C-alpha positions, 0 to 999 in steps of 0.5 A: 593484490587482493588477498581473496583467492578463489578456488581450492587451496594450494596442494602443498597446504593439504598434502604433507610428508612428501606425498605430493612429490611422490604422486608427481613422480608416479604420474611422470613414470607412467608418462615415460612408459607411454601409458597415458592418453596425453593427460595425467593418470591415477596410479592403479594400485592393487587396492584400488583395482580390487575395489573396482573388481569387488563391484562385479560378479565377473571373474577377473580373467574373463575376456570382455574385449578384443580386436580380432586382427591383433589377438589381444584380449581385454580382461575384466582385471585389465579394464579395472586397471585402466578404469582406475588410471582414468579416474573412475570411482568403484561404482562407475566400473559396472558402466565401464563393463557394460560399455565394453559389452556394447562396443563388442556388439558393434561390427566397426569396433571389432574390425578396424574402426579404432585404427581408421585415419578418420580418428573415430571415438566412442559415443556412449549413451547411458539410460535408466536410474543409474544416471542419477544413482552414479551422478551422470546427471549431477552438477555440470552434467556429471563431468567426472563419471561421463569423462572417466568412463569413456577415458577408461575405454580409450586407455584400455584400447591404447595399452591393452589392445596396442592401438597407440599413436604413431603405431596403429593409431594414425588419424590423418589430421593428427590429434582430433577433438572427438578422439577424447570421446563423449558420454551422455546421460539421456534426459528421459524425464524431459523427453516425450518419447521412450529412451534410446535403450527401449528402441533397442529392446531393453525395457524403459527404466532399466540401467543400460548403455549404448555405444556408437563409434562416431567421427565428428559432430555438429550442432543444429537448431536454436531455441526459436526453431519451428518443427519444419525448419528444425527438421530441415536443419537436422537433415542439412547437418547430417548431409554436411557431416557426410551421414549416409554417404553410402549404404554403410555410413550413418548418423546419430541425433542428440535432440535437446528436450525442447526440440524433442517436445517441439517435434512431438507437439507437431504429431511426430514420433521418434520413428517419424523423425527417423523415417523423414531424416532417412528419406531426406538424407539416404542415397536413392539406392538405399532402402529405408534402414531398420533397427539393426541395419547399418544405416539405422539412425539412433535418436536420443534426448539429452541435455538440460531442459532449456538447452535450445540446441541439438547435435548431430554426429557422423557414425563411423559405419552404423549402429547395431541397435543393441544396448546392454543392461548394466550389472548392479553392484554386487554389494547393493 
């Protein structure tokens, strides 16, 4: 056997004095009490929670989330506890708070969306310089912030709001891949169009978060696609996943930069793309959706410049068209 071992050293070589065993027991304790989303958690010690609370001007007891039918509010402190458990760093917490604000602006999120048997999950889109400042666009496309921010929301819904498996959380097929949710930083630098946040009225260049509840997603297009076939394939993908099957269903499109530039070179604005897809996919009885309508089609440009493939997601009901600015860390 080769003596060259790739990857990090064995944890026992790094952790002394029984600390590793204590950490294992803490994770096991949280599992036993049903606090987990089926993955290991970070213990939310008072010190770690205080570090997150120090990044915001909001008081710890401020209510930021709710489900009207459950009468169970989420406070800033509760959100901080679950952000620590999810693995967030302190500087990620303002994005978590903005995501909560955005979610609370969505009709489906404060209704029964999280309890649906279709198992919808959050799709969060981050705009502005915060993408680079916090590493959402770093190596491997910012895996830590993108994963932990969305996980913080899910853990809070699970523990604070009580939407738990075998209780209020009962997706029909069981554990769905999309249940873990997704967070993307829009690739504004390689996009020919204004960012998603600007579509909702937040000036371009402003740190902002949009949140949309989605059921599922599929890929569309390829690196050699032309504008006409690409539009046909996007429309086909929307139809396949059931977008706009009624006045109260919708879709979201995440175009790769190459596809966005291709459509722009063909003379199409984002509004043109939206209108053409809506006309092809909406029921004949449905009027053309406008921003803020349940059927409004959010379009963002995400992924590496050479990705060559786009994604379409089925929106659980619709998007309000309202992004939320991110509060600057009070220490900066």
